N, CA, C and O of each residue as an XYZ file, in Angstrom:
700
protein
N     -69.758     -4.687     15.022
C     -69.596     -3.305     15.453
C     -70.386     -3.099     16.730
O     -71.585     -3.375     16.770
N     -69.741     -2.624     17.754
C     -70.410     -2.350     19.024
C     -70.514     -0.840     19.177
O     -69.764     -0.216     19.927
N     -71.467     -0.271     18.443
C     -71.644      1.197     18.425
C     -72.651      1.600     19.490
O     -73.708      0.986     19.631
N     -72.307      2.630     20.229
C     -73.199      3.214     21.227
C     -73.422      4.672     20.823
O     -72.456      5.395     20.577
N     -74.674      5.112     20.751
C     -74.971      6.509     20.501
C     -75.624      7.057     21.754
O     -76.598      6.506     22.266
N     -75.065      8.150     22.231
C     -75.555      8.750     23.487
C     -75.439     10.254     23.423
O     -74.752     10.809     22.565
N     -76.119     10.900     24.340
C     -76.031     12.360     24.422
C     -74.623     12.755     24.837
O     -74.030     12.128     25.714
N     -74.093     13.785     24.212
C     -72.760     14.293     24.534
C     -72.734     14.938     25.892
O     -73.733     15.498     26.345
N     -71.601     14.861     26.540
C     -71.390     15.437     27.860
C     -70.141     16.331     27.859
O     -69.290     16.189     26.981
N     -70.021     17.232     28.811
C     -68.863     18.140     28.839
C     -67.521     17.400     28.787
O     -66.565     17.900     28.194
N     -67.444     16.228     29.397
C     -66.182     15.500     29.366
C     -65.869     14.930     27.974
O     -64.785     14.382     27.774
N     -66.779     15.045     27.022
C     -66.558     14.580     25.653
C     -65.948     15.665     24.772
O     -65.592     15.385     23.627
N     -65.819     16.877     25.260
C     -65.388     17.981     24.408
C     -64.053     17.753     23.730
O     -63.925     18.050     22.542
N     -63.060     17.244     24.424
C     -61.769     17.000     23.781
C     -61.899     15.979     22.668
O     -61.326     16.158     21.593
N     -62.650     14.904     22.911
C     -62.835     13.881     21.877
C     -63.574     14.453     20.674
O     -63.240     14.125     19.535
N     -64.562     15.294     20.904
C     -65.327     15.920     19.806
C     -64.439     16.885     19.018
O     -64.483     16.903     17.788
N     -63.644     17.678     19.709
C     -62.743     18.598     19.039
C     -61.741     17.802     18.179
O     -61.436     18.200     17.055
N     -61.244     16.701     18.702
C     -60.328     15.844     17.930
C     -61.056     15.232     16.733
O     -60.503     15.183     15.634
N     -62.270     14.774     16.933
C     -63.049     14.200     15.819
C     -63.218     15.232     14.724
O     -62.950     14.950     13.556
N     -63.653     16.410     15.083
C     -63.858     17.472     14.056
C     -62.542     17.759     13.336
O     -62.521     17.883     12.111
N     -61.457     17.864     14.076
C     -60.149     18.153     13.474
C     -59.713     17.058     12.527
O     -59.231     17.341     11.431
N     -59.876     15.795     12.939
C     -59.462     14.685     12.096
C     -60.312     14.613     10.827
O     -59.797     14.311      9.751
N     -61.605     14.889     10.952
C     -62.475     14.903      9.787
C     -62.048     16.001      8.811
O     -61.937     15.760      7.609
N     -61.811     17.198      9.329
C     -61.400     18.316      8.492
C     -60.023     18.074      7.851
O     -59.821     18.389      6.678
N     -59.080     17.515      8.621
C     -57.763     17.212      8.066
C     -57.867     16.180      6.952
O     -57.208     16.310      5.921
N     -58.687     15.159      7.154
C     -58.857     14.125      6.139
C     -59.446     14.734      4.858
O     -58.978     14.436      3.759
N     -60.449     15.568      4.995
C     -61.052     16.166      3.817
C     -60.099     17.116      3.121
O     -60.090     17.186      1.892
N     -59.288     17.855      3.886
C     -58.322     18.755      3.279
C     -57.286     17.989      2.477
O     -56.764     18.503      1.488
N     -56.984     16.774      2.887
C     -55.993     15.940      2.213
C     -56.570     15.124      1.057
O     -55.830     14.597      0.227
N     -57.899     15.026      1.013
C     -58.521     14.212     -0.027
C     -59.521     15.098     -0.790
O     -59.108     15.989     -1.532
N     -60.824     14.863     -0.616
C     -61.856     15.690     -1.234
C     -62.688     16.295     -0.130
O     -63.219     15.578      0.719
N     -62.804     17.593     -0.136
C     -63.562     18.283      0.923
C     -65.028     18.392      0.491
O     -65.484     19.446      0.047
N     -65.743     17.295      0.631
C     -67.146     17.241      0.218
C     -68.004     18.236      1.005
O     -68.968     18.772      0.458
N     -67.683     18.488      2.254
C     -68.528     19.306      3.094
C     -68.244     20.794      3.011
O     -69.124     21.618      3.259
N     -67.018     21.135      2.662
C     -66.605     22.543      2.674
C     -66.177     22.980      4.063
O     -65.884     24.158      4.272
N     -66.133     22.049      5.027
C     -65.723     22.379      6.391
C     -64.234     22.708      6.419
O     -63.444     22.220      5.610
N     -63.883     23.568      7.397
C     -62.502     23.948      7.589
C     -62.123     23.818      9.053
O     -62.871     24.242      9.933
N     -60.968     23.233      9.313
C     -60.488     23.012     10.675
C     -60.532     24.305     11.486
O     -60.121     25.363     11.009
N     -61.026     24.209     12.697
C     -61.112     25.325     13.642
C     -62.062     26.456     13.203
O     -62.148     27.494     13.859
N     -62.770     26.238     12.089
C     -63.767     27.200     11.644
C     -65.155     26.578     11.877
O     -65.946     27.067     12.682
N     -65.418     25.503     11.158
C     -66.663     24.732     11.345
C     -66.435     23.322     10.850
O     -65.955     23.117      9.735
N     -66.772     22.360     11.666
C     -67.211     22.510     13.061
C     -66.007     22.691     13.967
O     -64.901     22.250     13.653
N     -66.235     23.334     15.073
C     -65.174     23.605     16.031
C     -65.670     23.310     17.447
O     -66.842     23.006     17.669
N     -64.749     23.409     18.385
C     -65.069     23.094     19.780
C     -66.287     23.861     20.287
O     -67.105     23.303     21.018
N     -66.415     25.127     19.908
C     -67.565     25.918     20.406
C     -68.886     25.379     19.894
O     -69.909     25.518     20.565
N     -68.885     24.756     18.701
C     -70.112     24.138     18.209
C     -70.497     22.943     19.077
O     -71.674     22.736     19.373
N     -69.506     22.163     19.478
C     -69.746     21.027     20.375
C     -70.209     21.548     21.742
O     -71.152     21.007     22.319
N     -69.564     22.578     22.254
C     -69.953     23.144     23.546
C     -71.397     23.588     23.538
O     -72.145     23.323     24.479
N     -71.792     24.271     22.463
C     -73.196     24.742     22.370
C     -74.151     23.550     22.324
O     -75.172     23.537     23.011
N     -73.814     22.556     21.514
C     -74.687     21.373     21.399
C     -74.821     20.639     22.721
O     -75.910     20.183     23.073
N     -73.734     20.523     23.449
C     -73.788     19.860     24.755
C     -74.594     20.699     25.747
O     -75.422     20.161     26.482
N     -74.364     21.984     25.774
C     -75.091     22.868     26.687
C     -76.592     22.827     26.418
O     -77.393     22.834     27.352
N     -76.975     22.786     25.136
C     -78.383     22.731     24.771
C     -78.985     21.345     24.819
O     -80.195     21.185     24.659
N     -78.146     20.332     25.039
C     -78.636     18.959     25.104
C     -78.989     18.384     23.763
O     -79.779     17.443     23.684
N     -78.414     18.934     22.683
C     -78.775     18.502     21.334
C     -77.677     17.703     20.623
O     -77.908     17.183     19.531
N     -76.493     17.599     21.223
C     -75.390     16.903     20.587
C     -75.351     15.440     21.009
O     -75.497     15.112     22.187
N     -75.150     14.569     20.024
C     -75.059     13.128     20.284
C     -73.711     12.622     19.783
O     -73.223     13.055     18.739
N     -73.125     11.719     20.522
C     -71.846     11.139     20.215
C     -72.019      9.658     19.964
O     -72.672      8.959     20.740
N     -71.431      9.180     18.874
C     -71.404      7.754     18.578
C     -70.017      7.257     18.979
O     -69.001      7.815     18.564
N     -69.989      6.202     19.792
C     -68.730      5.630     20.224
C     -68.654      4.182     19.772
O     -69.636      3.441     19.826
N     -67.478      3.801     19.329
C     -67.205      2.419     18.983
C     -65.903      2.037     19.670
O     -64.871      2.686     19.501
N     -65.982      0.962     20.452
C     -64.797      0.514     21.224
C     -64.213      1.625     22.058
O     -62.994      1.732     22.191
N     -65.092      2.475     22.635
C     -64.674      3.537     23.527
C     -64.102      4.772     22.848
O     -63.621      5.676     23.532
N     -64.139      4.836     21.522
C     -63.594      5.978     20.798
C     -64.698      6.674     19.996
O     -65.666      6.049     19.563
N     -64.524      7.986     19.813
C     -65.492      8.759     19.038
C     -65.507      8.262     17.591
O     -64.498      8.332     16.890
N     -66.649      7.766     17.162
C     -66.823      7.281     15.800
C     -67.585      8.251     14.943
O     -67.488      8.201     13.717
N     -68.354      9.147     15.565
C     -69.151     10.121     14.847
C     -69.976     10.957     15.806
O     -70.016     10.686     17.006
N     -70.627     11.966     15.277
C     -71.490     12.791     16.099
C     -72.475     13.562     15.218
O     -72.313     13.651     14.001
N     -73.467     14.097     15.850
C     -74.468     14.924     15.164
C     -75.229     15.723     16.191
O     -75.182     15.431     17.386
N     -75.924     16.727     15.722
C     -76.765     17.569     16.552
C     -78.204     17.405     16.052
O     -78.452     17.413     14.846
N     -79.152     17.254     16.990
C     -80.591     17.222     16.663
C     -81.196     18.476     17.300
O     -81.376     18.553     18.516
N     -81.498     19.430     16.467
C     -81.967     20.740     16.953
C     -83.431     20.962     16.619
O     -83.907     20.531     15.569
N     -84.147     21.634     17.515
C     -85.521     22.020     17.203
C     -85.589     23.234     16.272
O     -86.671     23.620     15.829
N     -84.453     23.820     15.984
C     -84.410     25.025     15.100
C     -84.128     24.629     13.653
O     -83.372     23.696     13.381
N     -84.755     25.362     12.736
C     -84.523     25.185     11.316
C     -83.980     26.498     10.736
O     -84.268     27.577     11.255
N     -83.218     26.401      9.693
C     -82.698     27.576      8.998
C     -83.855     28.331      8.348
O     -84.829     27.717      7.913
N     -83.755     29.635      8.282
C     -84.794     30.437      7.626
C     -85.023     30.029      6.184
O     -86.147     30.099      5.687
N     -83.962     29.604      5.508
C     -84.070     29.194      4.099
C     -84.937     27.966      3.889
O     -85.349     27.682      2.764
N     -85.216     27.235      4.960
C     -86.058     26.030      4.854
C     -87.521     26.389      4.581
O     -88.291     25.527      4.159
N     -87.914     27.631      4.810
C     -89.312     28.022      4.724
C     -89.944     27.749      3.346
O     -91.121     27.394      3.278
N     -89.218     27.902      2.295
C     -89.796     27.749      0.964
C     -89.619     26.374      0.355
O     -89.893     26.185     -0.830
N     -89.169     25.417      1.134
C     -88.883     24.077      0.574
C     -90.169     23.323      0.278
O     -91.243     23.644      0.788
N     -90.021     22.322     -0.554
C     -91.100     21.435     -0.953
C     -91.173     20.242     -0.008
O     -90.973     19.099     -0.420
N     -91.461     20.514      1.255
C     -91.510     19.435      2.260
C     -92.677     18.496      1.991
O     -93.684     18.902      1.410
N     -92.546     17.258      2.405
C     -93.590     16.248      2.201
C     -94.829     16.560      3.004
O     -95.942     16.222      2.601
N     -94.635     17.216      4.160
C     -95.770     17.551      5.045
C     -95.561     18.932      5.609
O     -94.441     19.319      5.941
N     -96.633     19.666      5.715
C     -96.561     20.990      6.348
C     -96.676     20.760      7.851
O     -97.732     20.379      8.357
N     -95.561     21.002      8.560
C     -95.489     20.705      9.973
C     -95.136     21.953     10.778
O     -94.484     22.873     10.284
N     -95.581     21.954     12.017
C     -95.164     22.997     12.948
C     -93.708     22.761     13.309
O     -93.235     21.626     13.266
N     -92.997     23.812     13.661
C     -91.587     23.678     14.019
C     -91.402     22.688     15.147
O     -90.401     21.973     15.173
N     -92.358     22.622     16.100
C     -92.220     21.707     17.234
C     -92.283     20.238     16.813
O     -91.893     19.353     17.574
N     -92.780     19.983     15.588
C     -92.918     18.613     15.097
C     -91.716     18.166     14.261
O     -91.759     17.113     13.625
N     -90.641     18.966     14.263
C     -89.484     18.692     13.410
C     -88.213     18.792     14.238
O     -88.089     19.679     15.082
N     -87.287     17.906     14.005
C     -85.909     18.051     14.502
C     -84.997     18.135     13.273
O     -85.197     17.427     12.286
N     -84.014     18.997     13.351
C     -83.074     19.195     12.267
C     -81.741     18.595     12.620
O     -81.217     18.817     13.712
N     -81.185     17.825     11.689
C     -79.872     17.210     11.881
C     -78.814     18.178     11.394
O     -78.860     18.635     10.252
N     -77.850     18.494     12.269
C     -76.738     19.368     11.942
C     -75.428     18.680     12.298
O     -75.392     17.780     13.138
N     -74.361     19.112     11.653
C     -72.991     18.714     12.004
C     -72.867     17.209     12.061
O     -72.250     16.670     12.979
N     -73.436     16.534     11.106
C     -73.414     15.075     11.038
C     -72.057     14.635     10.505
O     -71.703     14.985      9.379
N     -71.297     13.886     11.275
C     -69.978     13.496     10.814
C     -69.607     12.094     11.337
O     -70.029     11.675     12.414
N     -68.820     11.410     10.544
C     -68.273     10.103     10.909
C     -66.751     10.180     10.783
O     -66.217     10.739      9.825
N     -66.077      9.614     11.760
C     -64.605      9.600     11.754
C     -64.115      8.937     10.451
O     -64.667      7.915     10.041
N     -63.094      9.500      9.803
C     -62.608      8.927      8.552
C     -62.261      7.428      8.637
O     -62.485      6.698      7.672
N     -61.738      6.974      9.733
C     -61.361      5.563      9.875
C     -62.559      4.671     10.073
O     -62.427      3.449      9.995
N     -63.729      5.235     10.326
C     -64.947      4.439     10.597
C     -65.920      4.488      9.418
O     -66.979      3.864      9.478
N     -65.589      5.211      8.355
C     -66.500      5.336      7.221
C     -66.643      4.025      6.504
O     -65.719      3.213      6.471
N     -67.831      3.817      5.918
C     -68.075      2.630      5.151
C     -68.354      1.381      6.009
O     -68.365      0.257      5.507
N     -68.577      1.605      7.306
C     -68.789      0.487      8.217
C     -70.160      0.535      8.879
O     -70.420     -0.227      9.810
N     -71.049      1.425      8.410
C     -72.391      1.494      8.958
C     -72.603      2.456     10.090
O     -73.695      2.516     10.654
N     -71.574      3.220     10.441
C     -71.707      4.176     11.560
C     -72.712      5.258     11.229
O     -73.588      5.553     12.042
N     -72.603      5.868     10.032
C     -73.559      6.920      9.655
C     -74.978      6.421      9.641
O     -75.877      7.089     10.151
N     -75.195      5.257      9.063
C     -76.545      4.693      8.992
C     -77.061      4.443     10.399
O     -78.219      4.755     10.680
N     -76.246      3.889     11.298
C     -76.656      3.614     12.662
C     -77.010      4.916     13.382
O     -77.948      4.946     14.178
N     -76.272      5.982     13.111
C     -76.593      7.268     13.757
C     -77.928      7.809     13.242
O     -78.693      8.390     14.012
N     -78.215      7.626     11.959
C     -79.506      8.068     11.415
C     -80.662      7.235     11.971
O     -81.739      7.768     12.237
N     -80.447      5.961     12.142
C     -81.476      5.112     12.753
C     -81.739      5.561     14.165
O     -82.892      5.672     14.582
N     -80.678      5.822     14.910
C     -80.823      6.310     16.282
C     -81.616      7.618     16.290
O     -82.565      7.777     17.058
N     -81.206      8.573     15.404
C     -81.861      9.886     15.381
C     -83.364      9.747     15.085
O     -84.180     10.413     15.722
N     -83.728      8.904     14.142
C     -85.138      8.708     13.810
C     -85.911      8.097     14.984
O     -87.015      8.535     15.309
N     -85.324      7.092     15.605
C     -85.990      6.442     16.759
C     -86.124      7.445     17.913
O     -87.192      7.561     18.514
N     -85.040      8.168     18.222
C     -85.059      9.159     19.295
C     -86.171     10.200     19.032
O     -86.948     10.525     19.930
N     -86.233     10.705     17.811
C     -87.238     11.733     17.478
C     -88.641     11.166     17.552
O     -89.530     11.803     18.117
N     -88.861      9.993     17.000
C     -90.221      9.388     17.009
C     -90.686      9.133     18.449
O     -91.860      9.325     18.767
N     -89.776      8.707     19.304
C     -90.163      8.441     20.702
C     -90.596      9.720     21.404
O     -91.264      9.653     22.436
N     -90.235     10.874     20.877
C     -90.595     12.164     21.474
C     -91.721     12.834     20.731
O     -92.013     14.008     20.962
N     -92.363     12.091     19.830
C     -93.507     12.618     19.122
C     -93.188     13.505     17.928
O     -94.079     14.140     17.366
N     -91.923     13.549     17.543
C     -91.510     14.351     16.397
C     -91.989     13.641     15.135
O     -91.968     12.412     15.058
N     -92.416     14.418     14.156
C     -93.008     13.838     12.948
C     -92.064     13.766     11.755
O     -92.335     13.058     10.785
N     -90.926     14.517     11.830
C     -89.990     14.513     10.706
C     -88.600     14.923     11.165
O     -88.421     15.694     12.108
N     -87.619     14.366     10.447
C     -86.252     14.838     10.557
C     -85.968     15.603      9.257
O     -86.363     15.179      8.171
N     -85.283     16.724      9.394
C     -84.873     17.493      8.224
C     -83.401     17.792      8.333
O     -82.822     17.740      9.418
N     -82.792     18.109      7.196
C     -81.375     18.463      7.183
C     -81.048     19.157      5.885
O     -81.813     19.115      4.923
N     -79.886     19.803      5.877
C     -79.334     20.355      4.642
C     -77.958     19.746      4.468
O     -77.281     19.397      5.435
N     -77.562     19.627      3.209
C     -76.261     19.060      2.894
C     -75.710     19.834      1.702
O     -76.428     20.088      0.735
N     -74.437     20.205      1.772
C     -73.778     20.909      0.683
C     -73.971     20.084     -0.590
O     -73.733     18.876     -0.591
N     -74.394     20.723     -1.654
C     -74.793     19.974     -2.853
C     -73.661     19.133     -3.439
O     -73.940     18.168     -4.150
N     -72.414     19.454     -3.175
C     -71.295     18.681     -3.707
C     -70.911     17.508     -2.794
O     -69.987     16.759     -3.113
N     -71.598     17.345     -1.680
C     -71.297     16.259     -0.734
C     -72.039     14.983     -1.167
O     -73.032     14.579     -0.562
N     -71.530     14.385     -2.207
C     -72.189     13.224     -2.792
C     -72.278     12.037     -1.843
O     -73.328     11.397     -1.784
N     -71.212     11.711     -1.088
C     -71.341     10.579     -0.152
C     -72.475     10.766      0.871
O     -73.213      9.821      1.152
N     -72.614     11.962      1.420
C     -73.663     12.203      2.410
C     -75.028     12.166      1.735
O     -75.976     11.613      2.291
N     -75.138     12.737      0.563
C     -76.408     12.686     -0.151
C     -76.850     11.238     -0.412
O     -78.022     10.899     -0.248
N     -75.897     10.396     -0.818
C     -76.247      8.972     -1.056
C     -76.698      8.306      0.232
O     -77.663      7.543      0.234
N     -75.997      8.593      1.341
C     -76.371      8.000      2.630
C     -77.806      8.444      3.015
O     -78.653      7.613      3.345
N     -78.051      9.730      2.967
C     -79.381     10.208      3.367
C     -80.487      9.641      2.493
O     -81.531      9.232      3.001
N     -80.270      9.612      1.192
C     -81.283      9.061      0.280
C     -81.512      7.573      0.539
O     -82.651      7.105      0.518
N     -80.428      6.829      0.783
C     -80.584      5.400      1.018
C     -81.227      5.118      2.392
O     -81.747      4.027      2.627
N     -81.185      6.115      3.294
C     -81.784      5.975      4.633
C     -83.233      6.477      4.643
O     -83.843      6.564      5.708
N     -83.783      6.803      3.485
C     -85.182      7.189      3.420
C     -85.472      8.671      3.456
O     -86.635      9.060      3.560
N     -84.472      9.499      3.373
C     -84.682     10.956      3.324
C     -85.035     11.332      1.883
O     -84.440     10.832      0.928
N     -86.019     12.227      1.753
C     -86.457     12.663      0.425
C     -86.022     14.081      0.155
O     -86.094     14.943      1.031
N     -85.570     14.320     -1.060
C     -85.141     15.654     -1.495
C     -86.324     16.610     -1.441
O     -87.432     16.262     -1.850
N     -86.080     17.839     -0.924
C     -87.156     18.822     -0.773
C     -86.832     20.171     -1.406
O     -87.637     21.098     -1.311
N     -85.679     20.301     -2.047
C     -85.331     21.561     -2.691
C     -83.872     21.916     -2.476
O     -83.163     21.282     -1.695
N     -83.448     22.935     -3.184
C     -82.082     23.438     -3.070
C     -82.163     24.908     -2.709
O     -82.932     25.658     -3.311
N     -81.364     25.328     -1.718
C     -81.417     26.679     -1.204
C     -79.990     27.215     -0.961
O     -79.013     26.468     -0.907
N     -79.930     28.511     -0.821
C     -78.716     29.160     -0.354
C     -78.842     29.366      1.157
O     -79.892     29.777      1.649
N     -77.787     29.083      1.867
C     -77.781     29.347      3.330
C     -76.970     30.595      3.642
O     -76.645     30.850      4.802
N     -76.637     31.378      2.613
C     -75.898     32.625      2.820
C     -74.419     32.415      3.093
O     -73.779     33.246      3.738
N     -73.875     31.312      2.607
C     -72.448     30.998      2.868
C     -71.600     31.157      1.599
O     -70.513     30.586      1.510
N     -72.074     31.903      0.648
C     -71.321     32.074     -0.608
C     -69.972     32.721     -0.386
O     -69.027     32.443     -1.124
N     -69.862     33.565      0.601
C     -68.568     34.245      0.826
C     -67.461     33.278      1.224
O     -66.285     33.628      1.128
N     -67.805     32.067      1.668
C     -66.772     31.071      1.975
C     -66.825     29.935      0.960
O     -66.288     28.853      1.197
N     -67.473     30.190     -0.165
C     -67.464     29.216     -1.256
C     -68.522     28.122     -1.191
O     -68.462     27.169     -1.967
N     -69.465     28.233     -0.307
C     -70.517     27.210     -0.186
C     -71.849     27.843     -0.667
O     -72.526     28.552      0.078
N     -72.183     27.565     -1.902
C     -73.333     28.261     -2.461
C     -74.662     27.536     -2.282
O     -75.585     28.111     -1.704
N     -74.796     26.304     -2.751
C     -76.094     25.657     -2.734
C     -76.124     24.455     -1.820
O     -75.172     23.679     -1.750
N     -77.239     24.315     -1.117
C     -77.460     23.208     -0.192
C     -78.749     22.505     -0.561
O     -79.766     23.140     -0.842
N     -78.689     21.183     -0.555
C     -79.892     20.380     -0.818
C     -80.574     20.103      0.512
O     -79.915     19.815      1.511
N     -81.900     20.195      0.518
C     -82.684     19.931      1.706
C     -83.287     18.537      1.595
O     -83.722     18.107      0.527
N     -83.301     17.839      2.742
C     -83.881     16.491      2.809
C     -84.792     16.389      4.013
O     -84.623     17.093      5.008
N     -85.783     15.479      3.897
C     -86.705     15.240      4.995
C     -87.030     13.751      5.054
O     -87.148     13.075      4.032
N     -87.169     13.268      6.278
C     -87.620     11.906      6.505
C     -88.831     11.981      7.451
O     -88.719     12.428      8.592
N     -89.987     11.532      6.945
C     -91.170     11.497      7.824
C     -91.051     10.297      8.766
O     -90.579      9.230      8.372
N     -91.476     10.481      9.987
C     -91.339      9.427     10.985
C     -92.730      8.807     11.289
O     -92.833      7.895     12.110
């Protein structure tokens, strides 16, 4: 696998929009572990925001979008009461959002490689932990995060009950 992970650029928007759409279509046709919906979340505007803020990363394999994620310095308000491994200042944490792997690339190490990249990228910048939330029914993602060294820190509501997403598990990896 010749995977390259790099910061997303404006010229990647079409590829990211296609990636999000293909992921959502695949889940709609199989099991929607994430609760994501095409053109709702994630959507092109999420990629645009991530690129504009410099927080979106694209994984490419053989010149095609294999996955993407956002590393943000912001955390959800619901994270405040979690049982984190370390009490850290917000500046010492990056949060992983919109983590996705193309359906055709799953099971080939793309997700793990993206998490390794994220941890190395954060550590090189003096960040002390990566945090994330995952829909509690997203068992494949939970298994990936746990096998990559993320520790469970609690279950919270992110206020998405109106769209059927009630509980999210929080995870943290100390760097």
